[in-house]
C-alpha positions as CSV (number, residue, x, y, z in Angstrom):
1,X,51.5,-14.4,-24.6
2,X,53.1,-12.9,-21.5
3,X,51.9,-13.1,-17.9
4,X,51.0,-10.0,-16.0
5,X,53.5,-9.5,-13.2
6,X,50.8,-8.4,-10.9
7,X,47.9,-10.7,-11.4
8,X,49.4,-13.5,-13.6
9,X,46.7,-13.4,-16.2
10,X,47.7,-13.6,-19.9
11,X,48.3,-10.3,-21.7
12,X,49.0,-9.8,-25.3
13,X,52.3,-7.9,-25.8
14,X,50.5,-5.0,-27.6
15,X,48.7,-4.0,-24.4
16,X,50.4,-1.3,-22.2
17,X,48.2,-2.1,-19.2
18,X,46.7,-5.5,-18.1
19,X,43.0,-5.6,-19.0
20,X,42.3,-7.6,-15.9
21,X,44.1,-5.5,-13.2
22,X,45.3,-2.3,-14.9
23,X,48.9,-2.9,-14.1
24,X,51.4,-1.2,-16.4
25,X,53.0,-3.9,-18.6
26,X,55.9,-1.8,-19.9
27,X,58.6,-0.3,-17.7
28,X,60.1,2.8,-19.0
29,X,61.2,6.4,-18.3
30,X,60.0,9.2,-20.5
31,X,61.3,12.7,-20.9
32,X,60.5,15.5,-23.3
33,X,63.0,18.0,-24.5
34,X,62.3,21.4,-26.3
35,X,63.7,21.9,-29.7
36,X,66.1,24.6,-30.6
37,X,64.2,27.8,-31.6
38,X,64.9,27.0,-35.3
39,X,62.7,23.8,-34.8
40,X,60.0,25.7,-33.0
41,X,56.7,23.6,-32.7
42,X,58.6,20.3,-32.2
43,X,59.8,18.4,-29.3
44,X,62.0,15.4,-28.7
45,X,60.6,12.5,-26.7
46,X,63.1,10.1,-25.2
47,X,61.8,6.8,-23.9
48,X,64.1,4.4,-22.2
49,X,62.5,0.9,-22.1
50,X,63.5,-1.8,-19.5
51,X,62.8,-5.6,-19.4
52,X,63.0,-8.2,-22.0
53,X,63.9,-5.8,-24.9
54,X,65.9,-2.8,-23.4
55,X,66.1,0.1,-25.8
56,X,66.1,3.9,-26.0
57,X,63.6,5.3,-28.3
58,X,63.8,8.9,-29.8
59,X,60.6,10.4,-31.4
60,X,60.1,13.9,-32.9
61,X,56.7,15.2,-32.0
62,X,54.8,18.1,-33.6
63,X,53.0,20.8,-31.6
64,X,49.7,18.9,-32.6
65,X,51.0,15.9,-30.5
66,X,51.8,13.6,-33.5
67,X,54.9,11.7,-33.7
68,X,56.6,12.5,-37.0
69,X,59.7,10.2,-36.8
70,X,61.1,7.6,-34.4
71,X,64.2,5.5,-34.0
72,X,65.2,3.1,-31.2
73,X,68.9,2.4,-30.2
74,X,70.2,-0.7,-28.4
75,X,71.5,0.1,-24.9
76,X,75.2,0.0,-26.0
77,X,74.5,2.6,-28.8
78,X,72.6,4.8,-26.3
79,X,75.5,4.7,-23.9
80,X,77.8,5.6,-26.8
81,X,75.5,8.5,-27.7
82,X,75.5,9.7,-24.0
83,X,79.3,9.7,-24.0
84,X,79.3,11.7,-27.4
85,X,77.0,14.3,-25.9
86,X,79.2,14.8,-22.9
87,X,82.5,15.1,-24.7
88,X,82.2,18.7,-25.9
89,X,81.5,19.8,-22.3
90,X,84.6,17.8,-21.0
91,X,86.8,19.2,-23.7
92,X,85.5,22.7,-23.0
93,X,86.3,22.4,-19.2
94,X,89.8,20.9,-20.0
95,X,90.5,23.8,-22.4
96,X,89.2,26.5,-19.9
97,X,91.5,24.9,-17.2
98,X,94.5,25.0,-19.6
99,X,93.8,28.6,-20.4
100,X,93.7,29.4,-16.7
101,X,97.0,27.7,-16.2
102,X,95.9,24.8,-14.1
């Protein structure tokens, strides 16, 4: 069992909050993204977990608030995905500059 960083009590890994002092046990950032109109009624939730097991978790949610699928990426793969998503924009900017004669 892990110790709560706030009060030091033992806390099972499955708990999100310490049952003794209510301190959050997971450090993460969460963001929701709207789907393309073709996938209306769904959303993408991206959770970036920090700490002992860093990962980026993607989950597809229904409009009823139910996770339909999920996958986690290790930090290195998440960084590779970020670069992949930026590439088309960078290429577009370079092409536009080329066309403008810069």
